[in-house]
NUTIDREN-723868 format. One record per residue (C-alpha): residue number from 0; y, x, z. Coordinates in steps of 0.02 Angstrom, whole numbers, plus 32768, in hexadecimal, padded with zeros to 4 digits. Layout:
# NUTIDREN-723868
+-----+------+------+------+
: num :   py :   px :   pz :
+-----+------+------+------+
: NUM :    Y :    X :    Z :
...
+-----+------+------+------+
END
This chain:
# NUTIDREN-723868
+-----+------+------+------+
: num :   py :   px :   pz :
+-----+------+------+------+
:   0 : 84F9 : 7F83 : 7A0B :
:   1 : 84CF : 7F7C : 7AC4 :
:   2 : 842A : 7F2A : 7AEF :
:   3 : 842E : 7E8E : 7B59 :
:   4 : 83E9 : 7EA8 : 7C09 :
:   5 : 8340 : 7E5C : 7C2C :
:   6 : 8341 : 7DB3 : 7C85 :
:   7 : 8333 : 7DC6 : 7D41 :
:   8 : 82D1 : 7D66 : 7DC3 :
:   9 : 833C : 7D1E : 7E50 :
:  10 : 8305 : 7D11 : 7F05 :
:  11 : 8361 : 7C9E : 7F7E :
:  12 : 833E : 7CA5 : 8038 :
:  13 : 8381 : 7CBE : 80E6 :
:  14 : 83B2 : 7D71 : 8111 :
:  15 : 8331 : 7D8F : 8199 :
:  16 : 82A5 : 7D24 : 8154 :
:  17 : 81F9 : 7D75 : 8160 :
:  18 : 81BE : 7D13 : 80C7 :
:  19 : 8254 : 7D4B : 8060 :
:  20 : 8236 : 7DFF : 8094 :
:  21 : 8180 : 7DF4 : 805F :
:  22 : 81B4 : 7DB9 : 7FB3 :
:  23 : 823D : 7E3D : 7FA3 :
:  24 : 81C1 : 7EC4 : 7FD1 :
:  25 : 813F : 7E82 : 7F57 :
:  26 : 81B9 : 7E77 : 7EC5 :
:  27 : 81FF : 7F24 : 7EEA :
:  28 : 8153 : 7F75 : 7EF0 :
:  29 : 8122 : 7F17 : 7E52 :
:  30 : 81BC : 7F5B : 7DF5 :
:  31 : 8200 : 7EAC : 7DD4 :
:  32 : 82BE : 7EAD : 7DC5 :
:  33 : 8308 : 7E23 : 7E2F :
:  34 : 83AA : 7DEB : 7E7F :
:  35 : 83A2 : 7DCB : 7F3A :
:  36 : 8418 : 7D3E : 7F6C :
:  37 : 841F : 7D24 : 8029 :
:  38 : 8445 : 7C74 : 8064 :
:  39 : 84AB : 7C6B : 8104 :
:  40 : 84E0 : 7BB4 : 8113 :
:  41 : 84B5 : 7B02 : 80E0 :
:  42 : 8551 : 7AFB : 8075 :
:  43 : 851F : 7B97 : 8014 :
:  44 : 846D : 7B58 : 8002 :
:  45 : 84A7 : 7AB0 : 7FBD :
:  46 : 8518 : 7B07 : 7F41 :
:  47 : 848E : 7B78 : 7EFF :
:  48 : 83F1 : 7B11 : 7F16 :
:  49 : 842C : 7A5D : 7F2A :
:  50 : 83ED : 7A44 : 7FDC :
:  51 : 8414 : 7A7F : 808D :
:  52 : 83AC : 7B0C : 80D8 :
:  53 : 8338 : 7A94 : 8133 :
:  54 : 8308 : 7A3B : 8091 :
:  55 : 830F : 7ACA : 8012 :
:  56 : 8262 : 7B12 : 803C :
:  57 : 82A1 : 7BC4 : 8041 :
:  58 : 8280 : 7C44 : 8001 :
:  59 : 8295 : 7C0E : 7F4D :
:  60 : 8267 : 7C79 : 7EB7 :
:  61 : 82BF : 7C4F : 7E14 :
:  62 : 827B : 7C94 : 7D70 :
:  63 : 82E3 : 7CBB : 7CD5 :
:  64 : 82B6 : 7C14 : 7C84 :
:  65 : 82FD : 7BB6 : 7D19 :
:  66 : 8256 : 7B87 : 7D67 :
:  67 : 8256 : 7B90 : 7E25 :
:  68 : 81CA : 7BAD : 7EA1 :
:  69 : 81F4 : 7B70 : 7F50 :
:  70 : 81AA : 7BCC : 7FE5 :
:  71 : 8126 : 7C1D : 7F75 :
:  72 : 8098 : 7C8F : 7FA7 :
:  73 : 808C : 7D3A : 7F56 :
:  74 : 7FF9 : 7CF8 : 7EF3 :
:  75 : 8064 : 7C68 : 7EB2 :
:  76 : 80E3 : 7CE6 : 7E73 :
:  77 : 805E : 7D57 : 7E27 :
:  78 : 8012 : 7CC2 : 7DCB :
:  79 : 80BB : 7C90 : 7D86 :
:  80 : 80D7 : 7D43 : 7D4A :
:  81 : 802F : 7D40 : 7CF1 :
:  82 : 7FDD : 7DC2 : 7D5E :
:  83 : 7F47 : 7D60 : 7DA0 :
:  84 : 7EAE : 7D5A : 7D31 :
:  85 : 7DF3 : 7D3E : 7D41 :
:  86 : 7D74 : 7DCB : 7D2A :
:  87 : 7D41 : 7DDF : 7C74 :
:  88 : 7C8F : 7E19 : 7C93 :
:  89 : 7BFC : 7DEB : 7D00 :
:  90 : 7BD8 : 7EA1 : 7D28 :
:  91 : 7C3A : 7F44 : 7D20 :
:  92 : 7C09 : 7FFA : 7D1E :
:  93 : 7C8A : 801C : 7DA6 :
:  94 : 7CEF : 7FB2 : 7E1E :
:  95 : 7D84 : 8000 : 7E76 :
:  96 : 7DD3 : 7FB2 : 7F0F :
:  97 : 7E89 : 7FDD : 7F31 :
:  98 : 7F11 : 8004 : 7EB1 :
:  99 : 7F65 : 8094 : 7F0A :
: 100 : 7F6E : 8142 : 7EBD :
: 101 : 7EB3 : 8163 : 7ED5 :
: 102 : 7E7C : 80BD : 7E8D :
: 103 : 7EF4 : 80C4 : 7DFB :
: 104 : 7EBF : 8176 : 7DD2 :
: 105 : 7E08 : 8143 : 7DD6 :
: 106 : 7E2B : 80B0 : 7D63 :
: 107 : 7E85 : 811F : 7CE5 :
: 108 : 7DFB : 81A0 : 7CDD :
: 109 : 7D6A : 8125 : 7CE2 :
: 110 : 7DB1 : 80B7 : 7C58 :
: 111 : 7DE4 : 814B : 7BEC :
: 112 : 7D30 : 818A : 7BF5 :
: 113 : 7CE6 : 80E6 : 7BB9 :
: 114 : 7CAE : 8094 : 7C5B :
: 115 : 7CC1 : 7FD8 : 7C70 :
: 116 : 7D33 : 7FDA : 7D07 :
: 117 : 7D8B : 7F58 : 7D71 :
: 118 : 7E14 : 7F81 : 7DEE :
: 119 : 7E38 : 7F03 : 7E78 :
: 120 : 7ED6 : 7EFD : 7EE1 :
: 121 : 7F03 : 7E79 : 7F62 :
: 122 : 7FBF : 7E85 : 7F46 :
: 123 : 802C : 7EFE : 7EE3 :
: 124 : 7FF3 : 7FA2 : 7E96 :
: 125 : 8025 : 8045 : 7EE8 :
: 126 : 7FE3 : 8039 : 7F99 :
: 127 : 804C : 8093 : 801D :
: 128 : 808D : 8108 : 7F96 :
: 129 : 80D2 : 8071 : 7F39 :
: 130 : 814C : 8051 : 7FC6 :
: 131 : 8191 : 8102 : 7FC1 :
: 132 : 8247 : 810A : 7F8D :
: 133 : 8233 : 81B5 : 7F3B :
: 134 : 819E : 8229 : 7F26 :
: 135 : 81E6 : 82D6 : 7F07 :
: 136 : 8150 : 8349 : 7F1B :
: 137 : 80DE : 82FC : 7E97 :
: 138 : 80B7 : 836E : 7E05 :
: 139 : 811A : 834D : 7D66 :
: 140 : 81AE : 82EF : 7DAF :
: 141 : 8232 : 8371 : 7DDF :
: 142 : 82B2 : 82EA : 7E06 :
: 143 : 8235 : 8280 : 7E65 :
: 144 : 81F6 : 81D2 : 7E3D :
: 145 : 81F1 : 812E : 7E9C :
: 146 : 8144 : 8106 : 7EDB :
: 147 : 8146 : 805A : 7E88 :
: 148 : 8178 : 80A5 : 7DE0 :
: 149 : 80ED : 8127 : 7DE9 :
: 150 : 806E : 80A0 : 7E12 :
: 151 : 80A8 : 802E : 7D86 :
: 152 : 8099 : 80BC : 7D07 :
: 153 : 7FE9 : 80DE : 7D45 :
: 154 : 7FBB : 8025 : 7D38 :
: 155 : 7FF9 : 801D : 7C85 :
: 156 : 7F98 : 80BB : 7C5C :
: 157 : 7EF7 : 8075 : 7CA5 :
: 158 : 7F0B : 7FD2 : 7C46 :
: 159 : 7F2E : 802F : 7BA3 :
: 160 : 7E84 : 8083 : 7BB4 :
: 161 : 7E2E : 7FDB : 7BD0 :
: 162 : 7E24 : 7FCE : 7C8D :
: 163 : 7E29 : 7F1D : 7CD0 :
: 164 : 7EA9 : 7F0B : 7D5D :
: 165 : 7E97 : 7E72 : 7DCB :
: 166 : 7F26 : 7E53 : 7E44 :
: 167 : 7F23 : 7DDD : 7ED8 :
: 168 : 7E6A : 7E04 : 7EEE :
: 169 : 7E29 : 7E3B : 7F98 :
: 170 : 7D76 : 7E6A : 7FBE :
: 171 : 7D3D : 7E1F : 8063 :
: 172 : 7C84 : 7E48 : 8062 :
: 173 : 7C19 : 7EC5 : 8004 :
: 174 : 7B5D : 7ECC : 7FF6 :
: 175 : 7AF2 : 7F50 : 7FA0 :
: 176 : 7A4F : 7F21 : 7F4A :
: 177 : 79FB : 7F33 : 7E9F :
: 178 : 7A5A : 7FD8 : 7E8E :
: 179 : 7AFB : 7F73 : 7E84 :
: 180 : 7B8E : 7F49 : 7EF4 :
: 181 : 7BAB : 7E8E : 7F04 :
: 182 : 7C57 : 7E66 : 7F48 :
: 183 : 7C92 : 7DBD : 7F84 :
: 184 : 7D4D : 7DA3 : 7F6B :
: 185 : 7DC6 : 7D44 : 7FD9 :
: 186 : 7DEB : 7CC8 : 7F4D :
: 187 : 7D33 : 7C9B : 7F39 :
: 188 : 7D13 : 7D11 : 7EA8 :
: 189 : 7C85 : 7D8D : 7E99 :
: 190 : 7C7E : 7E3A : 7E4A :
: 191 : 7BE0 : 7E9C : 7E1F :
: 192 : 7BE3 : 7F54 : 7DEF :
: 193 : 7B67 : 7FE4 : 7DDF :
: 194 : 7BDA : 8057 : 7E42 :
: 195 : 7C78 : 8043 : 7EA7 :
: 196 : 7D09 : 80AA : 7EE9 :
: 197 : 7D5F : 8075 : 7F8A :
: 198 : 7E16 : 80A8 : 7F7E :
: 199 : 7E5D : 8026 : 7FF4 :
: 200 : 7ECA : 80A6 : 804E :
: 201 : 7F18 : 8083 : 80F6 :
: 202 : 7F83 : 7FFD : 8146 :
: 203 : 8022 : 802F : 81A1 :
: 204 : 7FFF : 804D : 8258 :
: 205 : 8058 : 7FD8 : 82D1 :
: 206 : 80BB : 8007 : 836B :
: 207 : 8053 : 7F8F : 83D3 :
: 208 : 80E9 : 7F44 : 842D :
: 209 : 810C : 7E93 : 8466 :
: 210 : 8165 : 7E25 : 83E4 :
: 211 : 813C : 7EA2 : 835A :
: 212 : 80DA : 7E27 : 82EF :
: 213 : 815E : 7D9F : 82FB :
: 214 : 81E8 : 7E18 : 82C7 :
: 215 : 8192 : 7E5E : 822B :
: 216 : 8207 : 7E3D : 819A :
: 217 : 828F : 7E08 : 8215 :
: 218 : 82CE : 7EB5 : 823D :
: 219 : 8228 : 7F0F : 8254 :
: 220 : 81E7 : 7F5F : 81B3 :
: 221 : 815C : 7FD6 : 8184 :
: 222 : 8174 : 8061 : 8106 :
: 223 : 820A : 80AA : 80AE :
: 224 : 826F : 800A : 80A3 :
: 225 : 827F : 8012 : 7FE6 :
: 226 : 82A5 : 7F59 : 7FD9 :
: 227 : 8317 : 7F56 : 8072 :
: 228 : 8383 : 7FF0 : 805F :
: 229 : 840F : 7F98 : 8001 :
: 230 : 841A : 7F17 : 808D :
: 231 : 8445 : 7F9D : 810E :
: 232 : 84FA : 7FBD : 80DB :
: 233 : 8568 : 7FD0 : 8174 :
: 234 : 84D5 : 7FD3 : 81EC :
: 235 : 8487 : 8050 : 8264 :
: 236 : 83CB : 804D : 8242 :
: 237 : 8337 : 80A9 : 828D :
: 238 : 829E : 80FC : 8241 :
: 239 : 8202 : 8121 : 82A7 :
: 240 : 8194 : 81B3 : 8274 :
: 241 : 819B : 826C : 824D :
: 242 : 8132 : 8283 : 81AF :
: 243 : 8169 : 8284 : 80FA :
: 244 : 8163 : 81C6 : 80E9 :
: 245 : 81DF : 81B7 : 8177 :
: 246 : 824C : 8240 : 812F :
: 247 : 8253 : 81E8 : 8087 :
: 248 : 8282 : 8147 : 80DE :
: 249 : 830F : 819E : 813C :
: 250 : 835B : 81E6 : 809E :
: 251 : 8349 : 8142 : 8040 :
: 252 : 839C : 80DE : 80CB :
: 253 : 8424 : 8160 : 80E9 :
: 254 : 8468 : 813D : 803B :
: 255 : 8494 : 808C : 8074 :
: 256 : 849F : 8080 : 8131 :
: 257 : 8531 : 80BF : 8199 :
: 258 : 84B9 : 811E : 8209 :
: 259 : 83FD : 8140 : 820F :
: 260 : 83A6 : 817A : 82AC :
: 261 : 82FB : 81C9 : 8298 :
: 262 : 8288 : 81B7 : 832E :
: 263 : 8204 : 8240 : 8338 :
: 264 : 817D : 823F : 83BD :
: 265 : 815E : 82FB : 83AF :
: 266 : 81CA : 838C : 83E7 :
: 267 : 81F4 : 83D2 : 833B :
: 268 : 8213 : 837F : 8295 :
: 269 : 81CF : 8417 : 823A :
: 270 : 8121 : 83F9 : 8282 :
: 271 : 8102 : 8362 : 8213 :
: 272 : 8188 : 8361 : 818B :
: 273 : 8194 : 83C4 : 80E9 :
: 274 : 821B : 8448 : 80ED :
: 275 : 8281 : 8400 : 805D :
: 276 : 828C : 8357 : 80B4 :
: 277 : 82B7 : 83A1 : 815D :
: 278 : 8345 : 8405 : 810F :
: 279 : 838E : 8369 : 80BD :
: 280 : 8381 : 8304 : 815B :
: 281 : 83D6 : 838B : 81C3 :
: 282 : 8464 : 8396 : 8145 :
: 283 : 8480 : 82DA : 8132 :
: 284 : 8522 : 82AF : 8190 :
: 285 : 84EB : 81FF : 81C0 :
: 286 : 843B : 822A : 81FD :
: 287 : 840D : 8249 : 82B3 :
: 288 : 8364 : 828D : 82E9 :
: 289 : 8321 : 8268 : 8398 :
: 290 : 8283 : 82C7 : 83C4 :
: 291 : 820E : 82A0 : 8456 :
: 292 : 8245 : 81EB : 843F :
: 293 : 81E7 : 814A : 8421 :
: 294 : 8206 : 808F : 8424 :
: 295 : 81C1 : 803B : 84C0 :
: 296 : 8203 : 7F8B : 84A4 :
: 297 : 824C : 7F1C : 841C :
: 298 : 82DA : 7EA4 : 8445 :
: 299 : 82F4 : 7E02 : 83E8 :
: 300 : 82A8 : 7D58 : 83C8 :
: 301 : 82C3 : 7D15 : 8318 :
: 302 : 8303 : 7DBF : 82DD :
: 303 : 830E : 7E6F : 8320 :
: 304 : 83A4 : 7E8F : 8391 :
: 305 : 837F : 7F38 : 83DE :
: 306 : 8303 : 7FBA : 841C :
: 307 : 82D1 : 8009 : 84C0 :
: 308 : 82BC : 80C5 : 84A9 :
: 309 : 8264 : 813F : 851C :
: 310 : 826D : 81FC : 851C :
: 311 : 81BE : 8239 : 8546 :
: 312 : 81FD : 82E3 : 8583 :
: 313 : 8287 : 82AB : 85F9 :
: 314 : 824C : 81FA : 8620 :
: 315 : 82F7 : 81B2 : 85F2 :
: 316 : 82F6 : 80FC : 85B7 :
: 317 : 8386 : 80A7 : 855D :
: 318 : 83AC : 8014 : 84EC :
: 319 : 83FD : 8018 : 8440 :
: 320 : 843B : 7F8C : 83D2 :
: 321 : 83F9 : 7F7F : 8320 :
: 322 : 83C0 : 7EFA : 82A6 :
: 323 : 8343 : 7F67 : 8245 :
: 324 : 82BC : 7FE5 : 826E :
: 325 : 8246 : 8033 : 81EE :
: 326 : 819C : 806E : 822D :
: 327 : 8143 : 80FD : 81D4 :
: 328 : 80C0 : 813B : 824F :
: 329 : 8027 : 8151 : 81E2 :
: 330 : 7F9F : 80D4 : 81C5 :
: 331 : 7EF5 : 808C : 81ED :
: 332 : 7E6B : 8085 : 8169 :
: 333 : 7E4C : 7FE3 : 810D :
: 334 : 7D8E : 7FE0 : 811B :
: 335 : 7D68 : 7F3B : 816F :
: 336 : 7D08 : 7F04 : 80D4 :
: 337 : 7C81 : 7F86 : 80F7 :
: 338 : 7C47 : 7F33 : 8197 :
: 339 : 7B93 : 7EFF : 8186 :
: 340 : 7B74 : 7F70 : 80F0 :
: 341 : 7B31 : 8004 : 8151 :
: 342 : 7BBC : 8073 : 810D :
: 343 : 7BE1 : 8100 : 8188 :
: 344 : 7C92 : 810A : 81CB :
: 345 : 7CDE : 8183 : 8246 :
: 346 : 7D21 : 814D : 82F0 :
: 347 : 7DC9 : 811E : 82A1 :
: 348 : 7D7B : 80B7 : 8215 :
: 349 : 7D8B : 8133 : 8185 :
: 350 : 7CFB : 813C : 8108 :
: 351 : 7C91 : 81D9 : 811B :
: 352 : 7C59 : 822C : 807A :
: 353 : 7BF9 : 82BF : 8033 :
: 354 : 7BE8 : 835A : 80A0 :
: 355 : 7C3B : 8306 : 8135 :
: 356 : 7BA4 : 8293 : 8141 :
: 357 : 7B3E : 8328 : 817C :
: 358 : 7B95 : 8316 : 8224 :
: 359 : 7B40 : 826E : 823B :
: 360 : 7A8F : 828D : 827B :
: 361 : 7A53 : 81E1 : 8247 :
: 362 : 7A83 : 81FB : 8190 :
: 363 : 79D1 : 8203 : 8153 :
: 364 : 79B3 : 8158 : 819B :
: 365 : 7A44 : 811B : 8130 :
: 366 : 7A25 : 8180 : 8092 :
: 367 : 7993 : 814F : 8020 :
: 368 : 799B : 81DB : 7F9E :
: 369 : 794F : 828A : 7F9D :
: 370 : 79F3 : 82D9 : 7F61 :
: 371 : 7A89 : 82ED : 7FD4 :
: 372 : 7B1E : 827A : 7FBF :
: 373 : 7B9E : 82B0 : 7F3D :
: 374 : 7C42 : 82F5 : 7F80 :
: 375 : 7C9F : 824E : 7F83 :
: 376 : 7C06 : 81DF : 7F97 :
: 377 : 7BEB : 8179 : 8034 :
: 378 : 7B3F : 8166 : 8082 :
: 379 : 7B24 : 80D4 : 800A :
: 380 : 7AED : 811C : 7F61 :
: 381 : 7B6A : 80F1 : 7ED8 :
: 382 : 7BF2 : 80C1 : 7F52 :
: 383 : 7C81 : 813F : 7F57 :
: 384 : 7D24 : 8153 : 7FB6 :
: 385 : 7DC6 : 81A3 : 7F7D :
: 386 : 7E74 : 81BC : 7FC4 :
: 387 : 7EB8 : 8194 : 8070 :
: 388 : 7E25 : 8123 : 809F :
: 389 : 7DAF : 81B8 : 80A0 :
: 390 : 7D87 : 821E : 813C :
: 391 : 7DDF : 82C7 : 813A :
: 392 : 7E43 : 82A2 : 809D :
: 393 : 7EEC : 82F5 : 8082 :
: 394 : 7F73 : 8271 : 808F :
: 395 : 7FD6 : 829B : 7FF2 :
: 396 : 7FEF : 823B : 7F50 :
: 397 : 7FB2 : 82CF : 7EE8 :
: 398 : 7F14 : 82DF : 7F51 :
: 399 : 7EEF : 8225 : 7F3E :
: 400 : 7F06 : 822F : 7E81 :
: 401 : 7E92 : 82C6 : 7E7B :
: 402 : 7E0D : 826F : 7EE4 :
: 403 : 7E13 : 81D5 : 7E76 :
: 404 : 7DF1 : 823E : 7DDB :
: 405 : 7D6A : 82A3 : 7E35 :
: 406 : 7D12 : 8207 : 7E70 :
: 407 : 7CFD : 81CD : 7DBC :
: 408 : 7CA2 : 8270 : 7D93 :
: 409 : 7C23 : 824A : 7E1C :
: 410 : 7C16 : 8195 : 7DE2 :
: 411 : 7BDF : 81D6 : 7D38 :
: 412 : 7B59 : 8240 : 7D8C :
: 413 : 7B1C : 81AD : 7DF2 :
: 414 : 7B15 : 8139 : 7D5C :
: 415 : 7AB9 : 81BD : 7CF7 :
: 416 : 7A36 : 81C7 : 7D82 :
: 417 : 7A1D : 810C : 7D78 :
: 418 : 7A10 : 810F : 7CBA :
: 419 : 7990 : 819C : 7CC2 :
: 420 : 792A : 8140 : 7D44 :
: 421 : 792E : 80A1 : 7CDD :
: 422 : 78F8 : 80FF : 7C41 :
: 423 : 7867 : 814E : 7CA1 :
: 424 : 782E : 80A5 : 7CDE :
: 425 : 782E : 805E : 7C2E :
: 426 : 77CD : 80F5 : 7BEE :
: 427 : 773A : 80D7 : 7C62 :
+-----+------+------+------+
END
């Protein structure tokens, strides 16, 4: 007998609504199956929701039991799904900030080895990797795996070992005293831990163009477009970037769009893209690659209407019509929370750790111990960094997973030092 399909969440909203896009993206990265139902007219809105567009408070999220949330925040949705909880303990052995591959890996290994661990994430698990349509070069998945699916498996694994995962929690200020990290959270909460791992990753870098902020979710998107690909049928869309994340986005979108144009600032795609992806892109009949090309202006008011492109080699400038562009041009580190803590960052904001701290002549003024910092330790004893947020890290999912696991090893060493020192004090 065939099993009945699981009930599905429904999302109603206008096609180019930034709020609706934010919810679609959140549900996709959270591996929540949902039906997207675009609303194009008052008549359609009244038929489905009982009110015209102006009164319906779009977007509307409908749950399987019929309950509706009108114009909800992501936190409202997470609460309704049962994902928002309060910390169980007053103090933890280890706090981890950021539920990307590095943070999830650290949570799995720390919890499996008996540490009391809490993992905090301000939105959905997965980080930038969670928005990837297909990760094909990660060990053990010969057919590839969606970034969101990989992240959800890792979350379940961490929880099964006893890790506490707190979603919709963002650290806004950290202070270090009493051999503890004390973190103030955006929602008014407070977390105390003996050691911490910063795995907050990076935020997608912006183009820095006029109107960009107002067009986000209205034709301008960051990442691989996992939640938007199915909406591109019959369209000519553009992808900005030349690294693997951009290549994955191109192949994902090419399965739906009539044509995909890849805009690469450099002279050769092979300089930044893995060979297997470059080969697929070159062979795709509906993919065009323009090198030496970048966007110099965005056209549109309430939604994207077109782009101004410039060839940096020839100086040619021309306009193209499109309703969607996907930007995958790397990221900027999410380390604002370290301001005021004395944590050393490089000129781009990445956290400096271990041997790289030797390059900073004032380290000794910021390092209170006689031993050198551990490999992934910042200049604050007991505070570690792993993954993309770390200076000189390798920007690969496998590397981030490895660093998360490695950081836990050094956490154990740090905690053992503290236990030994405490035992010595008691013995005197």
